[in-house]
A tleap script that builds the chain and sets N, CA, C and O, in Angstrom:
source leaprc.protein.ff14SB
mol = sequence {
  NMET ILE ASP ILE LEU LEU ASN LEU ASP ASN
  ASP GLU VAL ILE ILE VAL GLU CYS LYS THR
  SER LYS GLU ARG GLY TYR ASN LYS PHE SER
  THR VAL SER ARG GLN LEU LYS SER TYR GLN
  ASN LEU ALA LEU LYS ASN ASN LEU ARG ILE
  VAL LYS ILE LEU LEU ILE ALA PRO GLU PHE
  SER ASP ASP PHE VAL THR ASP CYS GLU MET
  ASP THR GLU MET ASN LEU SER LEU MET THR
  ALA SER THR LEU SER ASN ILE SER GLU ALA
  PHE LYS SER SER LYS TYR THR GLU PHE PRO
  HIE VAL LEU PHE ARG ASP ILE VAL ILE ASN
  GLU GLU ARG ILE ILE LYS ALA LEU SER CLYS
}
set mol.1.N position { 60.240 -82.775 65.994 }
set mol.1.CA position { 59.268 -83.730 65.530 }
set mol.1.C position { 57.910 -83.471 66.170 }
set mol.1.O position { 57.815 -83.147 67.353 }
set mol.2.N position { 56.875 -83.617 65.375 }
set mol.2.CA position { 55.515 -83.449 65.874 }
set mol.2.C position { 55.224 -84.587 66.853 }
set mol.2.O position { 55.508 -85.748 66.558 }
set mol.3.N position { 54.661 -84.257 68.011 }
set mol.3.CA position { 54.344 -85.297 68.994 }
set mol.3.C position { 53.255 -86.237 68.485 }
set mol.3.O position { 53.424 -87.457 68.493 }
set mol.4.N position { 52.135 -85.661 68.042 }
set mol.4.CA position { 51.013 -86.468 67.541 }
set mol.4.C position { 50.440 -85.775 66.318 }
set mol.4.O position { 50.192 -84.569 66.335 }
set mol.5.N position { 50.232 -86.543 65.255 }
set mol.5.CA position { 49.597 -86.033 64.047 }
set mol.5.C position { 48.371 -86.893 63.791 }
set mol.5.O position { 48.488 -88.066 63.436 }
set mol.6.N position { 47.199 -86.309 63.972 }
set mol.6.CA position { 45.949 -87.038 63.783 }
set mol.6.C position { 45.466 -86.842 62.348 }
set mol.6.O position { 45.224 -85.716 61.914 }
set mol.7.N position { 45.329 -87.942 61.622 }
set mol.7.CA position { 44.863 -87.906 60.243 }
set mol.7.C position { 43.343 -88.009 60.244 }
set mol.7.O position { 42.781 -88.997 60.717 }
set mol.8.N position { 42.681 -86.984 59.711 }
set mol.8.CA position { 41.222 -86.951 59.671 }
set mol.8.C position { 40.685 -87.354 58.301 }
set mol.8.O position { 39.486 -87.232 58.049 }
set mol.9.N position { 41.543 -87.826 57.430 }
set mol.9.CA position { 41.206 -88.150 56.039 }
set mol.9.C position { 41.114 -86.875 55.208 }
set mol.9.O position { 41.127 -85.766 55.742 }
set mol.10.N position { 41.022 -87.054 53.909 }
set mol.10.CA position { 40.937 -85.924 52.960 }
set mol.10.C position { 42.058 -84.910 53.150 }
set mol.10.O position { 41.852 -83.710 52.967 }
set mol.11.N position { 43.246 -85.392 53.517 }
set mol.11.CA position { 44.413 -84.534 53.727 }
set mol.11.C position { 44.204 -83.478 54.813 }
set mol.11.O position { 44.800 -82.402 54.759 }
set mol.12.N position { 43.364 -83.785 55.789 }
set mol.12.CA position { 43.147 -82.905 56.927 }
set mol.12.C position { 43.786 -83.527 58.164 }
set mol.12.O position { 43.697 -84.736 58.378 }
set mol.13.N position { 44.432 -82.690 58.974 }
set mol.13.CA position { 45.127 -83.179 60.161 }
set mol.13.C position { 44.903 -82.257 61.355 }
set mol.13.O position { 44.551 -81.085 61.215 }
set mol.14.N position { 45.120 -82.835 62.532 }
set mol.14.CA position { 45.226 -82.068 63.772 }
set mol.14.C position { 46.630 -82.325 64.298 }
set mol.14.O position { 47.053 -83.473 64.432 }
set mol.15.N position { 47.342 -81.257 64.593 }
set mol.15.CA position { 48.686 -81.357 65.170 }
set mol.15.C position { 48.546 -81.213 66.683 }
set mol.15.O position { 47.921 -80.271 67.170 }
set mol.16.N position { 49.134 -82.158 67.425 }
set mol.16.CA position { 49.083 -82.115 68.885 }
set mol.16.C position { 50.514 -82.041 69.412 }
set mol.16.O position { 51.351 -82.885 69.093 }
set mol.17.N position { 50.774 -81.033 70.210 }
set mol.17.CA position { 52.073 -80.863 70.849 }
set mol.17.C position { 51.877 -80.974 72.350 }
set mol.17.O position { 51.018 -80.298 72.917 }
set mol.18.N position { 52.663 -81.817 72.994 }
set mol.18.CA position { 52.550 -82.050 74.435 }
set mol.18.C position { 53.763 -81.459 75.144 }
set mol.18.O position { 54.901 -81.682 74.731 }
set mol.19.N position { 53.520 -80.715 76.200 }
set mol.19.CA position { 54.597 -80.083 76.966 }
set mol.19.C position { 54.499 -80.474 78.431 }
set mol.19.O position { 53.410 -80.668 78.971 }
set mol.20.N position { 55.648 -80.584 79.051 }
set mol.20.CA position { 55.724 -80.704 80.496 }
set mol.20.C position { 56.509 -79.495 80.973 }
set mol.20.O position { 57.318 -78.942 80.227 }
set mol.21.N position { 56.283 -79.093 82.175 }
set mol.21.CA position { 56.975 -77.924 82.691 }
set mol.21.C position { 57.255 -78.112 84.170 }
set mol.21.O position { 56.384 -78.521 84.938 }
set mol.22.N position { 58.482 -77.807 84.555 }
set mol.22.CA position { 58.833 -77.897 85.966 }
set mol.22.C position { 58.370 -76.649 86.704 }
set mol.22.O position { 58.252 -76.652 87.930 }
set mol.23.N position { 58.108 -75.575 85.948 }
set mol.23.CA position { 57.595 -74.355 86.563 }
set mol.23.C position { 56.077 -74.434 86.623 }
set mol.23.O position { 55.456 -75.167 85.853 }
set mol.24.N position { 55.486 -73.682 87.532 }
set mol.24.CA position { 54.024 -73.597 87.557 }
set mol.24.C position { 53.606 -72.595 86.489 }
set mol.24.O position { 54.178 -71.510 86.385 }
set mol.25.N position { 52.615 -72.964 85.706 }
set mol.25.CA position { 52.102 -72.048 84.694 }
set mol.25.C position { 52.986 -72.024 83.469 }
set mol.25.O position { 54.049 -71.402 83.488 }
set mol.26.N position { 52.581 -72.675 82.423 }
set mol.26.CA position { 53.388 -72.686 81.210 }
set mol.26.C position { 53.359 -71.297 80.624 }
set mol.26.O position { 52.284 -70.803 80.283 }
set mol.27.N position { 54.528 -70.632 80.490 }
set mol.27.CA position { 54.506 -69.225 80.133 }
set mol.27.C position { 55.505 -68.810 79.058 }
set mol.27.O position { 55.843 -67.629 78.979 }
set mol.28.N position { 55.982 -69.715 78.242 }
set mol.28.CA position { 56.963 -69.377 77.216 }
set mol.28.C position { 56.344 -69.507 75.824 }
set mol.28.O position { 56.749 -70.368 75.043 }
set mol.29.N position { 55.369 -68.659 75.515 }
set mol.29.CA position { 54.646 -68.771 74.252 }
set mol.29.C position { 55.554 -68.552 73.049 }
set mol.29.O position { 55.393 -69.224 72.030 }
set mol.30.N position { 56.498 -67.632 73.147 }
set mol.30.CA position { 57.346 -67.328 71.983 }
set mol.30.C position { 58.134 -68.548 71.525 }
set mol.30.O position { 58.245 -68.782 70.321 }
set mol.31.N position { 58.681 -69.328 72.444 }
set mol.31.CA position { 59.435 -70.513 72.036 }
set mol.31.C position { 58.512 -71.593 71.489 }
set mol.31.O position { 58.848 -72.254 70.506 }
set mol.32.N position { 57.372 -71.777 72.105 }
set mol.32.CA position { 56.427 -72.789 71.638 }
set mol.32.C position { 55.841 -72.392 70.292 }
set mol.32.O position { 55.669 -73.244 69.421 }
set mol.33.N position { 55.534 -71.121 70.109 }
set mol.33.CA position { 54.919 -70.692 68.852 }
set mol.33.C position { 55.876 -70.894 67.677 }
set mol.33.O position { 55.433 -71.264 66.589 }
set mol.34.N position { 57.160 -70.664 67.867 }
set mol.34.CA position { 58.137 -70.925 66.788 }
set mol.34.C position { 58.110 -72.395 66.397 }
set mol.34.O position { 58.119 -72.729 65.212 }
set mol.35.N position { 58.078 -73.261 67.384 }
set mol.35.CA position { 58.045 -74.700 67.143 }
set mol.35.C position { 56.761 -75.085 66.399 }
set mol.35.O position { 56.817 -75.823 65.415 }
set mol.36.N position { 55.617 -74.596 66.857 }
set mol.36.CA position { 54.341 -74.938 66.231 }
set mol.36.C position { 54.233 -74.390 64.811 }
set mol.36.O position { 53.675 -75.046 63.932 }
set mol.37.N position { 54.763 -73.191 64.585 }
set mol.37.CA position { 54.745 -72.621 63.233 }
set mol.37.C position { 55.616 -73.439 62.287 }
set mol.37.O position { 55.305 -73.560 61.102 }
set mol.38.N position { 56.699 -73.997 62.803 }
set mol.38.CA position { 57.537 -74.885 62.002 }
set mol.38.C position { 56.755 -76.132 61.601 }
set mol.38.O position { 56.821 -76.560 60.449 }
set mol.39.N position { 56.018 -76.716 62.541 }
set mol.39.CA position { 55.181 -77.886 62.238 }
set mol.39.C position { 54.083 -77.525 61.238 }
set mol.39.O position { 53.778 -78.296 60.329 }
set mol.40.N position { 53.505 -76.359 61.419 }
set mol.40.CA position { 52.458 -75.901 60.513 }
set mol.40.C position { 53.007 -75.773 59.096 }
set mol.40.O position { 52.379 -76.231 58.141 }
set mol.41.N position { 54.172 -75.153 58.957 }
set mol.41.CA position { 54.779 -74.991 57.634 }
set mol.41.C position { 55.099 -76.334 56.996 }
set mol.41.O position { 54.913 -76.509 55.792 }
set mol.42.N position { 55.574 -77.276 57.787 }
set mol.42.CA position { 55.871 -78.614 57.283 }
set mol.42.C position { 54.611 -79.295 56.747 }
set mol.42.O position { 54.631 -79.895 55.673 }
set mol.43.N position { 53.530 -79.198 57.495 }
set mol.43.CA position { 52.259 -79.798 57.060 }
set mol.43.C position { 51.760 -79.134 55.780 }
set mol.43.O position { 51.310 -79.814 54.858 }
set mol.44.N position { 51.839 -77.816 55.727 }
set mol.44.CA position { 51.367 -77.092 54.541 }
set mol.44.C position { 52.207 -77.435 53.309 }
set mol.44.O position { 51.670 -77.540 52.207 }
set mol.45.N position { 53.517 -77.609 53.488 }
set mol.45.CA position { 54.392 -78.013 52.366 }
set mol.45.C position { 53.994 -79.381 51.827 }
set mol.45.O position { 54.220 -79.682 50.655 }
set mol.46.N position { 53.404 -80.203 52.681 }
set mol.46.CA position { 52.959 -81.533 52.277 }
set mol.46.C position { 51.478 -81.543 51.876 }
set mol.46.O position { 50.834 -82.592 51.851 }
set mol.47.N position { 50.962 -80.361 51.567 }
set mol.47.CA position { 49.579 -80.205 51.085 }
set mol.47.C position { 48.534 -80.731 52.063 }
set mol.47.O position { 47.507 -81.271 51.651 }
set mol.48.N position { 48.796 -80.572 53.351 }
set mol.48.CA position { 47.834 -80.971 54.370 }
set mol.48.C position { 47.087 -79.738 54.868 }
set mol.48.O position { 47.673 -78.663 55.003 }
set mol.49.N position { 45.819 -79.894 55.135 }
set mol.49.CA position { 45.015 -78.819 55.714 }
set mol.49.C position { 44.973 -79.038 57.215 }
set mol.49.O position { 44.559 -80.097 57.688 }
set mol.50.N position { 45.404 -78.034 57.956 }
set mol.50.CA position { 45.463 -78.137 59.414 }
set mol.50.C position { 44.122 -77.670 59.977 }
set mol.50.O position { 43.776 -76.491 59.906 }
set mol.51.N position { 43.388 -78.609 60.529 }
set mol.51.CA position { 42.081 -78.313 61.113 }
set mol.51.C position { 42.260 -77.615 62.457 }
set mol.51.O position { 41.503 -76.707 62.800 }
set mol.52.N position { 43.260 -78.040 63.208 }
set mol.52.CA position { 43.490 -77.494 64.545 }
set mol.52.C position { 44.894 -77.848 64.986 }
set mol.52.O position { 45.433 -78.888 64.607 }
set mol.53.N position { 45.486 -76.977 65.792 }
set mol.53.CA position { 46.718 -77.285 66.512 }
set mol.53.C position { 46.347 -77.256 67.987 }
set mol.53.O position { 45.829 -76.257 68.488 }
set mol.54.N position { 46.613 -78.351 68.673 }
set mol.54.CA position { 46.323 -78.455 70.108 }
set mol.54.C position { 47.634 -78.471 70.885 }
set mol.54.O position { 48.551 -79.224 70.557 }
set mol.55.N position { 47.713 -77.656 71.889 }
set mol.55.CA position { 48.865 -77.649 72.785 }
set mol.55.C position { 48.396 -78.149 74.139 }
set mol.55.O position { 47.520 -77.553 74.764 }
set mol.56.N position { 48.991 -79.257 74.590 }
set mol.56.CA position { 48.633 -79.883 75.860 }
set mol.56.C position { 49.761 -79.608 76.852 }
set mol.56.O position { 50.930 -79.839 76.542 }
set mol.57.N position { 49.418 -79.120 78.031 }
set mol.57.CA position { 50.407 -78.867 79.084 }
set mol.57.C position { 49.703 -78.997 80.437 }
set mol.57.O position { 48.474 -79.003 80.498 }
set mol.58.N position { 50.475 -79.100 81.516 }
set mol.58.CA position { 49.850 -79.215 82.842 }
set mol.58.C position { 48.948 -78.025 83.172 }
set mol.58.O position { 47.876 -78.194 83.754 }
set mol.59.N position { 49.385 -76.830 82.800 }
set mol.59.CA position { 48.600 -75.612 83.020 }
set mol.59.C position { 49.208 -74.504 82.181 }
set mol.59.O position { 50.292 -74.667 81.621 }
set mol.60.N position { 48.514 -73.378 82.093 }
set mol.60.CA position { 48.982 -72.238 81.305 }
set mol.60.C position { 48.855 -70.968 82.133 }
set mol.60.O position { 47.865 -70.771 82.837 }
set mol.61.N position { 49.867 -70.108 82.045 }
set mol.61.CA position { 49.797 -68.827 82.745 }
set mol.61.C position { 48.824 -67.910 82.001 }
set mol.61.O position { 48.516 -68.137 80.831 }
set mol.62.N position { 48.352 -66.889 82.681 }
set mol.62.CA position { 47.461 -65.916 82.051 }
set mol.62.C position { 48.154 -65.226 80.877 }
set mol.62.O position { 47.529 -64.978 79.846 }
set mol.63.N position { 49.451 -64.914 81.032 }
set mol.63.CA position { 50.204 -64.277 79.957 }
set mol.63.C position { 50.295 -65.184 78.739 }
set mol.63.O position { 50.203 -64.715 77.604 }
set mol.64.N position { 50.475 -66.476 78.968 }
set mol.64.CA position { 50.553 -67.443 77.869 }
set mol.64.C position { 49.228 -67.461 77.106 }
set mol.64.O position { 49.226 -67.430 75.876 }
set mol.65.N position { 48.115 -67.510 77.816 }
set mol.65.CA position { 46.794 -67.528 77.181 }
set mol.65.C position { 46.579 -66.247 76.386 }
set mol.65.O position { 46.088 -66.293 75.258 }
set mol.66.N position { 46.940 -65.114 76.958 }
set mol.66.CA position { 46.796 -63.828 76.257 }
set mol.66.C position { 47.624 -63.807 74.981 }
set mol.66.O position { 47.134 -63.382 73.935 }
set mol.67.N position { 48.871 -64.261 75.051 }
set mol.67.CA position { 49.727 -64.301 73.862 }
set mol.67.C position { 49.139 -65.223 72.806 }
set mol.67.O position { 49.192 -64.919 71.614 }
set mol.68.N position { 48.586 -66.333 73.232 }
set mol.68.CA position { 47.956 -67.285 72.317 }
set mol.68.C position { 46.757 -66.638 71.625 }
set mol.68.O position { 46.567 -66.803 70.420 }
set mol.69.N position { 45.958 -65.911 72.381 }
set mol.69.CA position { 44.781 -65.245 71.813 }
set mol.69.C position { 45.167 -64.209 70.766 }
set mol.69.O position { 44.396 -63.944 69.844 }
set mol.70.N position { 46.352 -63.624 70.897 }
set mol.70.CA position { 46.804 -62.590 69.970 }
set mol.70.C position { 47.428 -63.166 68.695 }
set mol.70.O position { 47.642 -62.437 67.726 }
set mol.71.N position { 47.716 -64.452 68.692 }
set mol.71.CA position { 48.336 -65.076 67.531 }
set mol.71.C position { 47.281 -65.267 66.435 }
set mol.71.O position { 46.251 -65.902 66.657 }
set mol.72.N position { 47.548 -64.720 65.272 }
set mol.72.CA position { 46.600 -64.817 64.159 }
set mol.72.C position { 47.061 -65.790 63.084 }
set mol.72.O position { 46.352 -66.005 62.101 }
set mol.73.N position { 48.237 -66.380 63.257 }
set mol.73.CA position { 48.804 -67.245 62.223 }
set mol.73.C position { 48.457 -68.722 62.394 }
set mol.73.O position { 48.599 -69.500 61.451 }
set mol.74.N position { 48.007 -69.115 63.576 }
set mol.74.CA position { 47.729 -70.530 63.825 }
set mol.74.C position { 46.320 -70.699 64.372 }
set mol.74.O position { 45.799 -69.821 65.059 }
set mol.75.N position { 45.720 -71.820 64.064 }
set mol.75.CA position { 44.426 -72.193 64.640 }
set mol.75.C position { 44.736 -73.035 65.878 }
set mol.75.O position { 44.618 -74.261 65.861 }
set mol.76.N position { 45.131 -72.352 66.942 }
set mol.76.CA position { 45.685 -72.993 68.128 }
set mol.76.C position { 44.700 -72.985 69.282 }
set mol.76.O position { 44.052 -71.974 69.553 }
set mol.77.N position { 44.592 -74.121 69.960 }
set mol.77.CA position { 43.822 -74.218 71.198 }
set mol.77.C position { 44.710 -74.817 72.280 }
set mol.77.O position { 45.603 -75.620 72.008 }
set mol.78.N position { 44.441 -74.404 73.506 }
set mol.78.CA position { 45.197 -74.878 74.669 }
set mol.78.C position { 44.323 -75.814 75.485 }
set mol.78.O position { 43.129 -75.576 75.665 }
set mol.79.N position { 44.941 -76.886 75.977 }
set mol.79.CA position { 44.207 -77.844 76.793 }
set mol.79.C position { 45.135 -78.339 77.897 }
set mol.79.O position { 46.278 -78.719 77.645 }
set mol.80.N position { 44.617 -78.328 79.129 }
set mol.80.CA position { 45.430 -78.885 80.205 }
set mol.80.C position { 45.386 -80.406 80.113 }
set mol.80.O position { 44.457 -80.984 79.547 }
set mol.81.N position { 46.393 -81.031 80.671 }
set mol.81.CA position { 46.463 -82.494 80.658 }
set mol.81.C position { 45.278 -83.098 81.394 }
set mol.81.O position { 44.747 -84.121 80.962 }
set mol.82.N position { 44.851 -82.488 82.497 }
set mol.82.CA position { 43.706 -83.027 83.236 }
set mol.82.C position { 42.421 -82.904 82.424 }
set mol.82.O position { 41.570 -83.792 82.483 }
set mol.83.N position { 42.269 -81.826 81.673 }
set mol.83.CA position { 41.102 -81.671 80.798 }
set mol.83.C position { 41.102 -82.754 79.732 }
set mol.83.O position { 40.065 -83.356 79.457 }
set mol.84.N position { 42.258 -83.005 79.130 }
set mol.84.CA position { 42.362 -84.060 78.119 }
set mol.84.C position { 41.945 -85.404 78.705 }
set mol.84.O position { 41.210 -86.158 78.067 }
set mol.85.N position { 42.403 -85.705 79.901 }
set mol.85.CA position { 42.058 -86.963 80.557 }
set mol.85.C position { 40.551 -87.061 80.806 }
set mol.85.O position { 39.946 -88.101 80.547 }
set mol.86.N position { 39.951 -85.992 81.303 }
set mol.86.CA position { 38.515 -85.996 81.591 }
set mol.86.C position { 37.675 -86.105 80.323 }
set mol.86.O position { 36.662 -86.803 80.309 }
set mol.87.N position { 38.086 -85.424 79.267 }
set mol.87.CA position { 37.375 -85.512 77.992 }
set mol.87.C position { 37.510 -86.918 77.416 }
set mol.87.O position { 36.553 -87.451 76.854 }
set mol.88.N position { 38.670 -87.510 77.549 }
set mol.88.CA position { 38.887 -88.881 77.067 }
set mol.88.C position { 37.943 -89.858 77.762 }
set mol.88.O position { 37.352 -90.722 77.114 }
set mol.89.N position { 37.804 -89.724 79.070 }
set mol.89.CA position { 36.904 -90.601 79.820 }
set mol.89.C position { 35.449 -90.401 79.390 }
set mol.89.O position { 34.699 -91.369 79.255 }
set mol.90.N position { 35.057 -89.155 79.179 }
set mol.90.CA position { 33.687 -88.874 78.743 }
set mol.90.C position { 33.440 -89.447 77.345 }
set mol.90.O position { 32.354 -89.954 77.063 }
set mol.91.N position { 34.443 -89.365 76.476 }
set mol.91.CA position { 34.300 -89.901 75.124 }
set mol.91.C position { 34.118 -91.416 75.148 }
set mol.91.O position { 33.313 -91.961 74.393 }
set mol.92.N position { 34.863 -92.090 76.014 }
set mol.92.CA position { 34.772 -93.554 76.110 }
set mol.92.C position { 33.363 -94.013 76.454 }
set mol.92.O position { 32.925 -95.066 75.991 }
set mol.93.N position { 32.654 -93.240 77.256 }
set mol.93.CA position { 31.305 -93.643 77.649 }
set mol.93.C position { 30.219 -92.962 76.805 }
set mol.93.O position { 29.032 -93.072 77.113 }
set mol.94.N position { 30.626 -92.263 75.746 }
set mol.94.CA position { 29.646 -91.584 74.894 }
set mol.94.C position { 29.185 -92.504 73.768 }
set mol.94.O position { 29.680 -93.621 73.622 }
set mol.95.N position { 28.245 -92.027 72.989 }
set mol.95.CA position { 27.714 -92.789 71.854 }
set mol.95.C position { 28.591 -92.666 70.615 }
set mol.95.O position { 28.352 -93.355 69.623 }
set mol.96.N position { 29.599 -91.806 70.653 }
set mol.96.CA position { 30.409 -91.515 69.474 }
set mol.96.C position { 31.456 -92.596 69.215 }
set mol.96.O position { 32.055 -93.135 70.146 }
set mol.97.N position { 31.667 -92.903 67.934 }
set mol.97.CA position { 32.745 -93.811 67.544 }
set mol.97.C position { 33.944 -93.015 67.039 }
set mol.97.O position { 35.071 -93.510 67.056 }
set mol.98.N position { 33.706 -91.784 66.588 }
set mol.98.CA position { 34.769 -90.853 66.216 }
set mol.98.C position { 34.575 -89.595 67.029 }
set mol.98.O position { 33.450 -89.137 67.233 }
set mol.99.N position { 35.688 -89.034 67.497 }
set mol.99.CA position { 35.583 -87.834 68.318 }
set mol.99.C position { 35.162 -86.647 67.448 }
set mol.99.O position { 35.771 -86.400 66.407 }
set mol.100.N position { 34.132 -85.915 67.862 }
set mol.100.CA position { 33.691 -84.746 67.093 }
set mol.100.C position { 34.648 -83.563 67.312 }
set mol.100.O position { 34.417 -82.711 68.170 }
set mol.101.N position { 35.709 -83.533 66.530 }
set mol.101.CA position { 36.778 -82.548 66.738 }
set mol.101.C position { 36.303 -81.105 66.573 }
set mol.101.O position { 37.007 -80.180 66.979 }
set mol.102.N position { 35.138 -80.895 65.993 }
set mol.102.CA position { 34.612 -79.530 65.890 }
set mol.102.C position { 34.360 -78.923 67.273 }
set mol.102.O position { 34.183 -77.711 67.395 }
set mol.103.N position { 34.344 -79.751 68.301 }
set mol.103.CA position { 34.177 -79.237 69.660 }
set mol.103.C position { 35.401 -78.450 70.128 }
set mol.103.O position { 35.315 -77.694 71.096 }
set mol.104.N position { 36.532 -78.618 69.455 }
set mol.104.CA position { 37.757 -77.900 69.828 }
set mol.104.C position { 37.792 -76.540 69.134 }
set mol.104.O position { 38.589 -76.322 68.221 }
set mol.105.N position { 36.929 -75.634 69.567 }
set mol.105.CA position { 36.895 -74.341 68.888 }
set mol.105.C position { 37.343 -73.184 69.771 }
set mol.105.O position { 37.503 -72.069 69.273 }
set mol.106.N position { 37.550 -73.410 71.050 }
set mol.106.CA position { 37.957 -72.344 71.966 }
set mol.106.C position { 39.474 -72.188 71.962 }
set mol.106.O position { 40.203 -73.084 71.538 }
set mol.107.N position { 39.935 -71.033 72.444 }
set mol.107.CA position { 41.373 -70.864 72.655 }
set mol.107.C position { 41.800 -71.771 73.802 }
set mol.107.O position { 42.719 -72.577 73.654 }
set mol.108.N position { 41.138 -71.641 74.934 }
set mol.108.CA position { 41.356 -72.547 76.057 }
set mol.108.C position { 40.168 -73.505 76.043 }
set mol.108.O position { 39.021 -73.090 76.208 }
set mol.109.N position { 40.454 -74.779 75.846 }
set mol.109.CA position { 39.392 -75.768 75.687 }
set mol.109.C position { 38.517 -75.816 76.943 }
set mol.109.O position { 39.018 -75.953 78.059 }
set mol.110.N position { 37.218 -75.703 76.740 }
set mol.110.CA position { 36.241 -75.695 77.826 }
set mol.110.C position { 35.798 -77.132 78.094 }
set mol.110.O position { 34.963 -77.683 77.376 }
set mol.111.N position { 36.363 -77.718 79.119 }
set mol.111.CA position { 36.107 -79.120 79.473 }
set mol.111.C position { 34.622 -79.387 79.698 }
set mol.111.O position { 34.082 -80.358 79.168 }
set mol.112.N position { 33.966 -78.546 80.468 }
set mol.112.CA position { 32.558 -78.771 80.802 }
set mol.112.C position { 31.676 -78.786 79.561 }
set mol.112.O position { 30.786 -79.628 79.444 }
set mol.113.N position { 31.917 -77.853 78.625 }
set mol.113.CA position { 31.117 -77.783 77.404 }
set mol.113.C position { 31.288 -79.034 76.557 }
set mol.113.O position { 30.314 -79.551 76.010 }
set mol.114.N position { 32.500 -79.517 76.445 }
set mol.114.CA position { 32.759 -80.703 75.617 }
set mol.114.C position { 32.165 -81.956 76.262 }
set mol.114.O position { 31.544 -82.767 75.575 }
set mol.115.N position { 32.345 -82.119 77.554 }
set mol.115.CA position { 31.784 -83.290 78.240 }
set mol.115.C position { 30.262 -83.265 78.149 }
set mol.115.O position { 29.641 -84.312 77.962 }
set mol.116.N position { 29.661 -82.105 78.275 }
set mol.116.CA position { 28.206 -81.997 78.158 }
set mol.116.C position { 27.761 -82.388 76.744 }
set mol.116.O position { 26.770 -83.100 76.583 }
set mol.117.N position { 28.486 -81.928 75.725 }
set mol.117.CA position { 28.142 -82.269 74.339 }
set mol.117.C position { 28.298 -83.764 74.077 }
set mol.117.O position { 27.500 -84.352 73.347 }
set mol.118.N position { 29.317 -84.379 74.665 }
set mol.118.CA position { 29.536 -85.813 74.482 }
set mol.118.C position { 28.459 -86.648 75.162 }
set mol.118.O position { 28.177 -87.767 74.733 }
set mol.119.N position { 27.864 -86.117 76.205 }
set mol.119.CA position { 26.878 -86.891 76.955 }
set mol.119.C position { 25.477 -86.841 76.332 }
set mol.119.O position { 24.577 -87.556 76.771 }
set mol.120.N position { 25.297 -86.011 75.329 }
set mol.120.CA position { 23.974 -85.908 74.663 }
set mol.120.C position { 23.739 -87.074 73.752 }
set mol.120.O position { 22.690 -87.157 73.113 }
savepdb mol mol.pdb
quit
């Protein structure tokens, strides 16, 4: 089951998958990618346009990030849980009423860039 499905209207969605790991450095991209591709296929079968797939975890190993960068089948970005928390706090104090999801364009989400954009 998809952890979070954000409806952006016009049949556009963002799929969010949240992971916890007892190991340091989330490093099992092959298992996660199979799961995410299954969610992607399900959304596409339902005529939804996937704007972004976000994977949230405590941290990511360098190998995991490299494998993610090599994946050409998904519009996937990685975000640490602490980055998500910090961006959420910045959004709460920003002028925005809807989160500008176009800021999620990196493979590894750049917290500083997004917080700076929200503060403008």
